PQR file with spaces between the fields and no chain letter, atoms N, CA, C, O and H, PARSE charges and radii, in Angstrom:
ATOM       1  N    MET     1    -118.407   30.940  -91.940 -0.4000 1.5000
ATOM       2  CA   MET     1    -118.187   32.238  -92.561 -0.0000 2.0000
ATOM       3  C    MET     1    -117.733   33.248  -91.518  0.5500 1.7000
ATOM       4  O    MET     1    -116.784   33.997  -91.750 -0.5500 1.4000
ATOM       5  N    LEU     2    -118.392   33.273  -90.392 -0.4000 1.5000
ATOM       6  CA   LEU     2    -118.042   34.208  -89.331 -0.0000 2.0000
ATOM       7  C    LEU     2    -116.659   33.874  -88.757  0.5500 1.7000
ATOM       8  O    LEU     2    -115.882   34.771  -88.430 -0.5500 1.4000
ATOM       9  H    LEU     2    -119.163   32.664  -90.204  0.4000 1.0000
ATOM      10  N    GLN     3    -116.364   32.573  -88.641 -0.4000 1.5000
ATOM      11  CA   GLN     3    -115.054   32.160  -88.136 -0.0000 2.0000
ATOM      12  C    GLN     3    -113.941   32.661  -89.045  0.5500 1.7000
ATOM      13  O    GLN     3    -112.912   33.148  -88.579 -0.5500 1.4000
ATOM      14  H    GLN     3    -116.995   31.845  -88.907  0.4000 1.0000
ATOM      15  N    LYS     4    -114.161   32.536  -90.338 -0.4000 1.5000
ATOM      16  CA   LYS     4    -113.157   32.972  -91.308 -0.0000 2.0000
ATOM      17  C    LYS     4    -112.914   34.468  -91.187  0.5500 1.7000
ATOM      18  O    LYS     4    -111.765   34.904  -91.248 -0.5500 1.4000
ATOM      19  H    LYS     4    -114.998   32.140  -90.717  0.4000 1.0000
ATOM      20  N    MET     5    -113.955   35.261  -91.017 -0.4000 1.5000
ATOM      21  CA   MET     5    -113.813   36.704  -90.874 -0.0000 2.0000
ATOM      22  C    MET     5    -113.056   37.055  -89.596  0.5500 1.7000
ATOM      23  O    MET     5    -112.193   37.933  -89.596 -0.5500 1.4000
ATOM      24  H    MET     5    -114.889   34.906  -90.967  0.4000 1.0000
ATOM      25  N    VAL     6    -113.386   36.361  -88.510 -0.4000 1.5000
ATOM      26  CA   VAL     6    -112.713   36.615  -87.228 -0.0000 2.0000
ATOM      27  C    VAL     6    -111.235   36.242  -87.325  0.5500 1.7000
ATOM      28  O    VAL     6    -110.370   36.988  -86.866 -0.5500 1.4000
ATOM      29  H    VAL     6    -114.086   35.647  -88.510  0.4000 1.0000
ATOM      30  N    ILE     7    -110.953   35.096  -87.920 -0.4000 1.5000
ATOM      31  CA   ILE     7    -109.559   34.657  -88.069 -0.0000 2.0000
ATOM      32  C    ILE     7    -108.777   35.639  -88.928  0.5500 1.7000
ATOM      33  O    ILE     7    -107.650   35.997  -88.587 -0.5500 1.4000
ATOM      34  H    ILE     7    -111.656   34.491  -88.294  0.4000 1.0000
ATOM      35  N    ASN     8    -109.360   36.077  -90.038 -0.4000 1.5000
ATOM      36  CA   ASN     8    -108.690   37.045  -90.910 -0.0000 2.0000
ATOM      37  C    ASN     8    -108.410   38.345  -90.172  0.5500 1.7000
ATOM      38  O    ASN     8    -107.339   38.931  -90.331 -0.5500 1.4000
ATOM      39  H    ASN     8    -110.276   35.785  -90.315  0.4000 1.0000
ATOM      40  N    LYS     9    -109.355   38.796  -89.373 -0.4000 1.5000
ATOM      41  CA   LYS     9    -109.180   40.031  -88.605 -0.0000 2.0000
ATOM      42  C    LYS     9    -108.047   39.879  -87.583  0.5500 1.7000
ATOM      43  O    LYS     9    -107.236   40.788  -87.405 -0.5500 1.4000
ATOM      44  H    LYS     9    -110.225   38.320  -89.243  0.4000 1.0000
ATOM      45  N    ILE    10    -108.002   38.731  -86.921 -0.4000 1.5000
ATOM      46  CA   ILE    10    -106.941   38.477  -85.944 -0.0000 2.0000
ATOM      47  C    ILE    10    -105.575   38.434  -86.635  0.5500 1.7000
ATOM      48  O    ILE    10    -104.598   38.993  -86.138 -0.5500 1.4000
ATOM      49  H    ILE    10    -108.661   37.993  -87.066  0.4000 1.0000
ATOM      50  N    VAL    11    -105.525   37.771  -87.773 -0.4000 1.5000
ATOM      51  CA   VAL    11    -104.262   37.688  -88.524 -0.0000 2.0000
ATOM      52  C    VAL    11    -103.811   39.082  -88.939  0.5500 1.7000
ATOM      53  O    VAL    11    -102.627   39.399  -88.834 -0.5500 1.4000
ATOM      54  H    VAL    11    -106.318   37.317  -88.177  0.4000 1.0000
ATOM      55  N    ASP    12    -104.725   39.915  -89.404 -0.4000 1.5000
ATOM      56  CA   ASP    12    -104.377   41.285  -89.786 -0.0000 2.0000
ATOM      57  C    ASP    12    -103.848   42.081  -88.601  0.5500 1.7000
ATOM      58  O    ASP    12    -102.868   42.814  -88.729 -0.5500 1.4000
ATOM      59  H    ASP    12    -105.688   39.658  -89.488  0.4000 1.0000
ATOM      60  N    LEU    13    -104.485   41.940  -87.469 -0.4000 1.5000
ATOM      61  CA   LEU    13    -104.037   42.664  -86.277 -0.0000 2.0000
ATOM      62  C    LEU    13    -102.643   42.218  -85.835  0.5500 1.7000
ATOM      63  O    LEU    13    -101.805   43.042  -85.468 -0.5500 1.4000
ATOM      64  H    LEU    13    -105.281   41.345  -87.365  0.4000 1.0000
ATOM      65  N    ILE    14    -102.409   40.929  -85.874 -0.4000 1.5000
ATOM      66  CA   ILE    14    -101.079   40.409  -85.513 -0.0000 2.0000
ATOM      67  C    ILE    14    -100.034   40.892  -86.508  0.5500 1.7000
ATOM      68  O    ILE    14     -98.937   41.290  -86.116 -0.5500 1.4000
ATOM      69  H    ILE    14    -103.089   40.259  -86.172  0.4000 1.0000
ATOM      70  N    ALA    15    -100.367   40.858  -87.784 -0.4000 1.5000
ATOM      71  CA   ALA    15     -99.428   41.308  -88.814 -0.0000 2.0000
ATOM      72  C    ALA    15     -99.093   42.786  -88.634  0.5500 1.7000
ATOM      73  O    ALA    15     -97.937   43.181  -88.791 -0.5500 1.4000
ATOM      74  H    ALA    15    -101.258   40.535  -88.102  0.4000 1.0000
ATOM      75  N    LYS    16    -100.078   43.593  -88.311 -0.4000 1.5000
ATOM      76  CA   LYS    16     -99.821   45.017  -88.075 -0.0000 2.0000
ATOM      77  C    LYS    16     -98.982   45.218  -86.822  0.5500 1.7000
ATOM      78  O    LYS    16     -98.080   46.056  -86.805 -0.5500 1.4000
ATOM      79  H    LYS    16    -101.016   43.271  -88.184  0.4000 1.0000
ATOM      80  N    GLN    17     -99.271   44.458  -85.780 -0.4000 1.5000
ATOM      81  CA   GLN    17     -98.533   44.587  -84.524 -0.0000 2.0000
ATOM      82  C    GLN    17     -97.041   44.311  -84.718  0.5500 1.7000
ATOM      83  O    GLN    17     -96.201   45.022  -84.167 -0.5500 1.4000
ATOM      84  H    GLN    17    -100.003   43.777  -85.794  0.4000 1.0000
ATOM      85  N    PHE    18     -96.715   43.291  -85.490 -0.4000 1.5000
ATOM      86  CA   PHE    18     -95.320   42.915  -85.702 -0.0000 2.0000
ATOM      87  C    PHE    18     -94.750   43.479  -86.998  0.5500 1.7000
ATOM      88  O    PHE    18     -93.647   43.107  -87.398 -0.5500 1.4000
ATOM      89  H    PHE    18     -97.397   42.713  -85.937  0.4000 1.0000
ATOM      90  N    LYS    19     -95.482   44.367  -87.657 -0.4000 1.5000
ATOM      91  CA   LYS    19     -95.048   45.027  -88.895 -0.0000 2.0000
ATOM      92  C    LYS    19     -94.646   44.016  -89.970  0.5500 1.7000
ATOM      93  O    LYS    19     -93.669   44.215  -90.692 -0.5500 1.4000
ATOM      94  H    LYS    19     -96.378   44.670  -87.332  0.4000 1.0000
ATOM      95  N    LEU    20     -95.407   42.939  -90.063 -0.4000 1.5000
ATOM      96  CA   LEU    20     -95.093   41.891  -91.031 -0.0000 2.0000
ATOM      97  C    LEU    20     -95.260   42.363  -92.466  0.5500 1.7000
ATOM      98  O    LEU    20     -94.555   41.892  -93.358 -0.5500 1.4000
ATOM      99  H    LEU    20     -96.201   42.777  -89.477  0.4000 1.0000
ATOM     100  N    TYR    21     -96.174   43.278  -92.696 -0.4000 1.5000
ATOM     101  CA   TYR    21     -96.370   43.790  -94.055 -0.0000 2.0000
ATOM     102  C    TYR    21     -95.137   44.562  -94.520  0.5500 1.7000
ATOM     103  O    TYR    21     -94.726   44.443  -95.674 -0.5500 1.4000
ATOM     104  H    TYR    21     -96.747   43.660  -91.971  0.4000 1.0000
ATOM     105  N    ASP    22     -94.553   45.350  -93.626 -0.4000 1.5000
ATOM     106  CA   ASP    22     -93.343   46.085  -93.977 -0.0000 2.0000
ATOM     107  C    ASP    22     -92.181   45.144  -94.243  0.5500 1.7000
ATOM     108  O    ASP    22     -91.391   45.358  -95.163 -0.5500 1.4000
ATOM     109  H    ASP    22     -94.888   45.447  -92.689  0.4000 1.0000
ATOM     110  N    ILE    23     -92.086   44.105  -93.431 -0.4000 1.5000
ATOM     111  CA   ILE    23     -91.015   43.128  -93.617 -0.0000 2.0000
ATOM     112  C    ILE    23     -91.178   42.415  -94.957  0.5500 1.7000
ATOM     113  O    ILE    23     -90.204   42.244  -95.690 -0.5500 1.4000
ATOM     114  H    ILE    23     -92.728   43.931  -92.684  0.4000 1.0000
ATOM     115  N    MET    24     -92.382   42.005  -95.277 -0.4000 1.5000
ATOM     116  CA   MET    24     -92.622   41.322  -96.558 -0.0000 2.0000
ATOM     117  C    MET    24     -92.347   42.246  -97.733  0.5500 1.7000
ATOM     118  O    MET    24     -91.824   41.811  -98.759 -0.5500 1.4000
ATOM     119  H    MET    24     -93.174   42.144  -94.682  0.4000 1.0000
ATOM     120  N    LYS    25     -92.693   43.511  -97.590 -0.4000 1.5000
ATOM     121  CA   LYS    25     -92.405   44.480  -98.647 -0.0000 2.0000
ATOM     122  C    LYS    25     -90.903   44.584  -98.868  0.5500 1.7000
ATOM     123  O    LYS    25     -90.437   44.603 -100.007 -0.5500 1.4000
ATOM     124  H    LYS    25     -93.118   43.864  -96.757  0.4000 1.0000
ATOM     125  N    TYR    26     -90.145   44.652  -97.775 -0.4000 1.5000
ATOM     126  CA   TYR    26     -88.689   44.759  -97.874 -0.0000 2.0000
ATOM     127  C    TYR    26     -88.089   43.506  -98.507  0.5500 1.7000
ATOM     128  O    TYR    26     -87.128   43.593  -99.272 -0.5500 1.4000
ATOM     129  H    TYR    26     -90.524   44.637  -96.849  0.4000 1.0000
ATOM     130  N    VAL    27     -88.648   42.355  -98.191 -0.4000 1.5000
ATOM     131  CA   VAL    27     -88.119   41.098  -98.719 -0.0000 2.0000
ATOM     132  C    VAL    27     -88.443   40.930 -100.197  0.5500 1.7000
ATOM     133  O    VAL    27     -87.591   40.488 -100.967 -0.5500 1.4000
ATOM     134  H    VAL    27     -89.429   42.284  -97.570  0.4000 1.0000
ATOM     135  N    LYS    28     -89.655   41.272 -100.604 -0.4000 1.5000
ATOM     136  CA   LYS    28     -90.103   40.978 -101.961 -0.0000 2.0000
ATOM     137  C    LYS    28     -89.722   42.028 -102.987  0.5500 1.7000
ATOM     138  O    LYS    28     -89.493   41.687 -104.148 -0.5500 1.4000
ATOM     139  H    LYS    28     -90.348   41.631  -99.978  0.4000 1.0000
ATOM     140  N    GLU    29     -89.646   43.292 -102.600 -0.4000 1.5000
ATOM     141  CA   GLU    29     -89.367   44.360 -103.555 -0.0000 2.0000
ATOM     142  C    GLU    29     -87.878   44.669 -103.586  0.5500 1.7000
ATOM     143  O    GLU    29     -87.195   44.544 -102.570 -0.5500 1.4000
ATOM     144  H    GLU    29     -89.831   43.569 -101.657  0.4000 1.0000
ATOM     145  N    PRO    30     -87.367   45.078 -104.760 -0.5600 1.5000
ATOM     146  CA   PRO    30     -85.954   45.470 -104.845  0.2800 2.0000
ATOM     147  C    PRO    30     -85.663   46.630 -103.885  0.5500 1.7000
ATOM     148  O    PRO    30     -86.490   47.523 -103.696 -0.5500 1.4000
ATOM     149  N    ASN    31     -84.476   46.594 -103.288 -0.4000 1.5000
ATOM     150  CA   ASN    31     -84.102   47.647 -102.353 -0.0000 2.0000
ATOM     151  C    ASN    31     -82.610   47.929 -102.459  0.5500 1.7000
ATOM     152  O    ASN    31     -81.941   47.400 -103.347 -0.5500 1.4000
ATOM     153  H    ASN    31     -83.805   45.868 -103.441  0.4000 1.0000
ATOM     154  N    ASP    32     -82.085   48.752 -101.566 -0.4000 1.5000
ATOM     155  CA   ASP    32     -80.686   49.145 -101.646 -0.0000 2.0000
ATOM     156  C    ASP    32     -79.734   47.954 -101.478  0.5500 1.7000
ATOM     157  O    ASP    32     -78.665   47.933 -102.089 -0.5500 1.4000
ATOM     158  H    ASP    32     -82.628   49.181 -100.844  0.4000 1.0000
ATOM     159  N    ALA    33     -80.098   46.985 -100.676 -0.4000 1.5000
ATOM     160  CA   ALA    33     -79.239   45.810 -100.501 -0.0000 2.0000
ATOM     161  C    ALA    33     -79.134   45.023 -101.811  0.5500 1.7000
ATOM     162  O    ALA    33     -78.060   44.522 -102.145 -0.5500 1.4000
ATOM     163  H    ALA    33     -80.966   47.002 -100.180  0.4000 1.0000
ATOM     164  N    ASP    34     -80.219   44.912 -102.542 -0.4000 1.5000
ATOM     165  CA   ASP    34     -80.190   44.224 -103.833 -0.0000 2.0000
ATOM     166  C    ASP    34     -79.256   44.938 -104.805  0.5500 1.7000
ATOM     167  O    ASP    34     -78.505   44.296 -105.539 -0.5500 1.4000
ATOM     168  H    ASP    34     -81.091   45.319 -102.271  0.4000 1.0000
ATOM     169  N    ASP    35     -79.307   46.263 -104.806 -0.4000 1.5000
ATOM     170  CA   ASP    35     -78.437   47.044 -105.689 -0.0000 2.0000
ATOM     171  C    ASP    35     -76.965   46.823 -105.339  0.5500 1.7000
ATOM     172  O    ASP    35     -76.127   46.673 -106.228 -0.5500 1.4000
ATOM     173  H    ASP    35     -79.918   46.785 -104.210  0.4000 1.0000
ATOM     174  N    ARG    36     -76.656   46.803 -104.049 -0.4000 1.5000
ATOM     175  CA   ARG    36     -75.269   46.591 -103.630 -0.0000 2.0000
ATOM     176  C    ARG    36     -74.803   45.182 -103.977  0.5500 1.7000
ATOM     177  O    ARG    36     -73.661   44.998 -104.398 -0.5500 1.4000
ATOM     178  H    ARG    36     -77.336   46.925 -103.327  0.4000 1.0000
ATOM     179  N    ILE    37     -75.657   44.200 -103.810 -0.4000 1.5000
ATOM     180  CA   ILE    37     -75.292   42.820 -104.147 -0.0000 2.0000
ATOM     181  C    ILE    37     -75.066   42.675 -105.648  0.5500 1.7000
ATOM     182  O    ILE    37     -74.115   42.016 -106.068 -0.5500 1.4000
ATOM     183  H    ILE    37     -76.585   44.349 -103.468  0.4000 1.0000
ATOM     184  N    ASP    38     -75.927   43.284 -106.459 -0.4000 1.5000
ATOM     185  CA   ASP    38     -75.751   43.230 -107.911 -0.0000 2.0000
ATOM     186  C    ASP    38     -74.414   43.841 -108.320  0.5500 1.7000
ATOM     187  O    ASP    38     -73.717   43.302 -109.180 -0.5500 1.4000
ATOM     188  H    ASP    38     -76.699   43.820 -106.118  0.4000 1.0000
ATOM     189  N    GLU    39     -74.061   44.962 -107.704 -0.4000 1.5000
ATOM     190  CA   GLU    39     -72.787   45.615 -108.013 -0.0000 2.0000
ATOM     191  C    GLU    39     -71.609   44.736 -107.607  0.5500 1.7000
ATOM     192  O    GLU    39     -70.638   44.617 -108.354 -0.5500 1.4000
ATOM     193  H    GLU    39     -74.628   45.400 -107.006  0.4000 1.0000
ATOM     194  N    LEU    40     -71.688   44.119 -106.428 -0.4000 1.5000
ATOM     195  CA   LEU    40     -70.614   43.227 -105.985 -0.0000 2.0000
ATOM     196  C    LEU    40     -70.477   42.007 -106.895  0.5500 1.7000
ATOM     197  O    LEU    40     -69.362   41.579 -107.193 -0.5500 1.4000
ATOM     198  H    LEU    40     -72.477   44.216 -105.821  0.4000 1.0000
ATOM     199  N    GLU    41     -71.595   41.452 -107.334 -0.4000 1.5000
ATOM     200  CA   GLU    41     -71.545   40.302 -108.247 -0.0000 2.0000
ATOM     201  C    GLU    41     -70.890   40.693 -109.567  0.5500 1.7000
ATOM     202  O    GLU    41     -70.126   39.915 -110.139 -0.5500 1.4000
ATOM     203  H    GLU    41     -72.501   41.800 -107.092  0.4000 1.0000
ATOM     204  N    ARG    42     -71.185   41.893 -110.050 -0.4000 1.5000
ATOM     205  CA   ARG    42     -70.583   42.361 -111.293 -0.0000 2.0000
ATOM     206  C    ARG    42     -69.077   42.516 -111.127  0.5500 1.7000
ATOM     207  O    ARG    42     -68.312   42.118 -112.005 -0.5500 1.4000
ATOM     208  H    ARG    42     -71.805   42.525 -109.585  0.4000 1.0000
ATOM     209  N    ILE    43     -68.651   43.086 -110.013 -0.4000 1.5000
ATOM     210  CA   ILE    43     -67.224   43.279 -109.754 -0.0000 2.0000
ATOM     211  C    ILE    43     -66.506   41.935 -109.635  0.5500 1.7000
ATOM     212  O    ILE    43     -65.429   41.758 -110.204 -0.5500 1.4000
ATOM     213  H    ILE    43     -69.274   43.409 -109.300  0.4000 1.0000
ATOM     214  N    VAL    44     -67.090   40.992 -108.905 -0.4000 1.5000
ATOM     215  CA   VAL    44     -66.470   39.673 -108.736 -0.0000 2.0000
ATOM     216  C    VAL    44     -66.351   38.968 -110.081  0.5500 1.7000
ATOM     217  O    VAL    44     -65.331   38.337 -110.358 -0.5500 1.4000
ATOM     218  H    VAL    44     -67.966   41.136 -108.442  0.4000 1.0000
ATOM     219  N    PHE    45     -67.372   39.064 -110.916 -0.4000 1.5000
ATOM     220  CA   PHE    45     -67.322   38.437 -112.233 -0.0000 2.0000
ATOM     221  C    PHE    45     -66.197   39.041 -113.069  0.5500 1.7000
ATOM     222  O    PHE    45     -65.447   38.312 -113.718 -0.5500 1.4000
ATOM     223  H    PHE    45     -68.201   39.576 -110.691  0.4000 1.0000
ATOM     224  N    GLN    46     -66.075   40.371 -113.057 -0.4000 1.5000
ATOM     225  CA   GLN    46     -65.024   41.032 -113.824 -0.0000 2.0000
ATOM     226  C    GLN    46     -63.645   40.653 -113.319  0.5500 1.7000
ATOM     227  O    GLN    46     -62.732   40.434 -114.115 -0.5500 1.4000
ATOM     228  H    GLN    46     -66.684   40.963 -112.529  0.4000 1.0000
ATOM     229  N    GLN    47     -63.482   40.574 -112.012 -0.4000 1.5000
ATOM     230  CA   GLN    47     -62.187   40.197 -111.451 -0.0000 2.0000
ATOM     231  C    GLN    47     -61.847   38.747 -111.776  0.5500 1.7000
ATOM     232  O    GLN    47     -60.682   38.418 -112.000 -0.5500 1.4000
ATOM     233  H    GLN    47     -64.224   40.752 -111.365  0.4000 1.0000
ATOM     234  N    GLY    48     -62.851   37.885 -111.805 -0.4000 1.5000
ATOM     235  CA   GLY    48     -62.625   36.499 -112.188 -0.0000 2.0000
ATOM     236  C    GLY    48     -62.124   36.394 -113.613  0.5500 1.7000
ATOM     237  O    GLY    48     -61.211   35.622 -113.906 -0.5500 1.4000
ATOM     238  H    GLY    48     -63.798   38.153 -111.623  0.4000 1.0000
ATOM     239  N    ARG    49     -62.724   37.174 -114.498 -0.4000 1.5000
ATOM     240  CA   ARG    49     -62.270   37.182 -115.895 -0.0000 2.0000
ATOM     241  C    ARG    49     -60.846   37.716 -115.999  0.5500 1.7000
ATOM     242  O    ARG    49     -60.039   37.201 -116.774 -0.5500 1.4000
ATOM     243  H    ARG    49     -63.465   37.802 -114.260  0.4000 1.0000
ATOM     244  N    LEU    50     -60.538   38.751 -115.215 -0.4000 1.5000
ATOM     245  CA   LEU    50     -59.189   39.314 -115.226 -0.0000 2.0000
ATOM     246  C    LEU    50     -58.168   38.283 -114.739  0.5500 1.7000
ATOM     247  O    LEU    50     -57.096   38.149 -115.329 -0.5500 1.4000
ATOM     248  H    LEU    50     -61.193   39.170 -114.585  0.4000 1.0000
ATOM     249  N    ILE    51     -58.488   37.568 -113.685 -0.4000 1.5000
ATOM     250  CA   ILE    51     -57.580   36.529 -113.173 -0.0000 2.0000
ATOM     251  C    ILE    51     -57.361   35.453 -114.222  0.5500 1.7000
ATOM     252  O    ILE    51     -56.231   35.005 -114.415 -0.5500 1.4000
ATOM     253  H    ILE    51     -59.359   37.676 -113.206  0.4000 1.0000
ATOM     254  N    GLU    52     -58.414   35.033 -114.899 -0.4000 1.5000
ATOM     255  CA   GLU    52     -58.264   34.027 -115.953 -0.0000 2.0000
ATOM     256  C    GLU    52     -57.343   34.527 -117.055  0.5500 1.7000
ATOM     257  O    GLU    52     -56.487   33.785 -117.536 -0.5500 1.4000
ATOM     258  H    GLU    52     -59.332   35.397 -114.742  0.4000 1.0000
ATOM     259  N    MET    53     -57.514   35.772 -117.453 -0.4000 1.5000
ATOM     260  CA   MET    53     -56.660   36.335 -118.510 -0.0000 2.0000
ATOM     261  C    MET    53     -55.209   36.398 -118.050  0.5500 1.7000
ATOM     262  O    MET    53     -54.304   36.091 -118.827 -0.5500 1.4000
ATOM     263  H    MET    53     -58.210   36.375 -117.063  0.4000 1.0000
ATOM     264  N    LEU    54     -54.973   36.789 -116.805 -0.4000 1.5000
ATOM     265  CA   LEU    54     -53.609   36.862 -116.288 -0.0000 2.0000
ATOM     266  C    LEU    54     -52.976   35.478 -116.225  0.5500 1.7000
ATOM     267  O    LEU    54     -51.795   35.328 -116.541 -0.5500 1.4000
ATOM     268  H    LEU    54     -55.708   37.038 -116.175  0.4000 1.0000
ATOM     269  N    LEU    55     -53.736   34.468 -115.824 -0.4000 1.5000
ATOM     270  CA   LEU    55     -53.203   33.106 -115.775 -0.0000 2.0000
ATOM     271  C    LEU    55     -52.867   32.593 -117.166  0.5500 1.7000
ATOM     272  O    LEU    55     -51.858   31.912 -117.349 -0.5500 1.4000
ATOM     273  H    LEU    55     -54.695   34.589 -115.568  0.4000 1.0000
ATOM     274  N    ILE    56     -53.691   32.909 -118.135 -0.4000 1.5000
ATOM     275  CA   ILE    56     -53.424   32.492 -119.524 -0.0000 2.0000
ATOM     276  C    ILE    56     -52.150   33.158 -120.024  0.5500 1.7000
ATOM     277  O    ILE    56     -51.306   32.512 -120.645 -0.5500 1.4000
ATOM     278  H    ILE    56     -54.511   33.462 -117.987  0.4000 1.0000
ATOM     279  N    ASP    57     -52.014   34.464 -119.748 -0.4000 1.5000
ATOM     280  CA   ASP    57     -50.804   35.184 -120.165 -0.0000 2.0000
ATOM     281  C    ASP    57     -49.567   34.623 -119.474  0.5500 1.7000
ATOM     282  O    ASP    57     -48.512   34.502 -120.097 -0.5500 1.4000
ATOM     283  H    ASP    57     -52.700   34.988 -119.244  0.4000 1.0000
ATOM     284  N    LYS    58     -49.684   34.283 -118.199 -0.4000 1.5000
ATOM     285  CA   LYS    58     -48.558   33.733 -117.449 -0.0000 2.0000
ATOM     286  C    LYS    58     -48.137   32.398 -118.039  0.5500 1.7000
ATOM     287  O    LYS    58     -46.942   32.127 -118.158 -0.5500 1.4000
ATOM     288  H    LYS    58     -50.540   34.381 -117.693  0.4000 1.0000
ATOM     289  N    ASN    59     -49.101   31.557 -118.411 -0.4000 1.5000
ATOM     290  CA   ASN    59     -48.786   30.262 -119.009 -0.0000 2.0000
ATOM     291  C    ASN    59     -48.129   30.429 -120.367  0.5500 1.7000
ATOM     292  O    ASN    59     -47.246   29.650 -120.726 -0.5500 1.4000
ATOM     293  H    ASN    59     -50.072   31.777 -118.314  0.4000 1.0000
ATOM     294  N    LYS    60     -48.545   31.433 -121.130 -0.4000 1.5000
ATOM     295  CA   LYS    60     -47.924   31.689 -122.435 -0.0000 2.0000
ATOM     296  C    LYS    60     -46.474   32.112 -122.266  0.5500 1.7000
ATOM     297  O    LYS    60     -45.615   31.702 -123.047 -0.5500 1.4000
ATOM     298  H    LYS    60     -49.262   32.066 -120.839  0.4000 1.0000
ATOM     299  N    GLU    61     -46.189   32.934 -121.246 -0.4000 1.5000
ATOM     300  CA   GLU    61     -44.810   33.371 -120.998 -0.0000 2.0000
ATOM     301  C    GLU    61     -43.927   32.190 -120.614  0.5500 1.7000
ATOM     302  O    GLU    61     -42.777   32.116 -121.048 -0.5500 1.4000
ATOM     303  H    GLU    61     -46.887   33.267 -120.612  0.4000 1.0000
ATOM     304  N    LYS    62     -44.445   31.269 -119.811 -0.4000 1.5000
ATOM     305  CA   LYS    62     -43.659   30.089 -119.421 -0.0000 2.0000
ATOM     306  C    LYS    62     -43.294   29.254 -120.641  0.5500 1.7000
ATOM     307  O    LYS    62     -42.175   28.751 -120.734 -0.5500 1.4000
ATOM     308  H    LYS    62     -45.379   31.329 -119.459  0.4000 1.0000
ATOM     309  N    LYS    63     -44.229   29.101 -121.578 -0.4000 1.5000
ATOM     310  CA   LYS    63     -43.976   28.295 -122.758 -0.0000 2.0000
ATOM     311  C    LYS    63     -42.893   28.944 -123.621  0.5500 1.7000
ATOM     312  O    LYS    63     -42.058   28.241 -124.192 -0.5500 1.4000
ATOM     313  H    LYS    63     -45.138   29.510 -121.502  0.4000 1.0000
ATOM     314  N    TRP    64     -42.897   30.269 -123.723 -0.4000 1.5000
ATOM     315  CA   TRP    64     -41.903   30.964 -124.542 -0.0000 2.0000
ATOM     316  C    TRP    64     -40.511   30.910 -123.910  0.5500 1.7000
ATOM     317  O    TRP    64     -39.512   30.896 -124.629 -0.5500 1.4000
ATOM     318  H    TRP    64     -43.575   30.840 -123.259  0.4000 1.0000
ATOM     319  N    ARG    65     -40.432   30.879 -122.605 -0.4000 1.5000
ATOM     320  CA   ARG    65     -39.132   30.851 -121.923 -0.0000 2.0000
ATOM     321  C    ARG    65     -38.491   29.478 -121.977  0.5500 1.7000
ATOM     322  O    ARG    65     -37.270   29.373 -121.861 -0.5500 1.4000
ATOM     323  H    ARG    65     -41.244   30.890 -122.021  0.4000 1.0000
ATOM     324  N    MET    66     -39.267   28.433 -122.147 -0.4000 1.5000
ATOM     325  CA   MET    66     -38.721   27.074 -122.154 -0.0000 2.0000
ATOM     326  C    MET    66     -38.048   26.796 -123.429  0.5500 1.7000
ATOM     327  O    MET    66     -37.524   25.699 -123.624 -0.5500 1.4000
ATOM     328  H    MET    66     -40.259   28.519 -122.241  0.4000 1.0000
């Protein structure tokens, strides 16, 4: 029991020294980087759909010209 308390105290001190709690908070909770990534994913998805539509239209024009 005493060993467990000592080990927990040491782990807490090390975590505070290296700011591990702040790092874990940044990793686990949504932040500005997550917002930017979500926006970029939305833009890439929209551009992909636009490219597909343009390719379909281009193929339709080729068929009409033949």
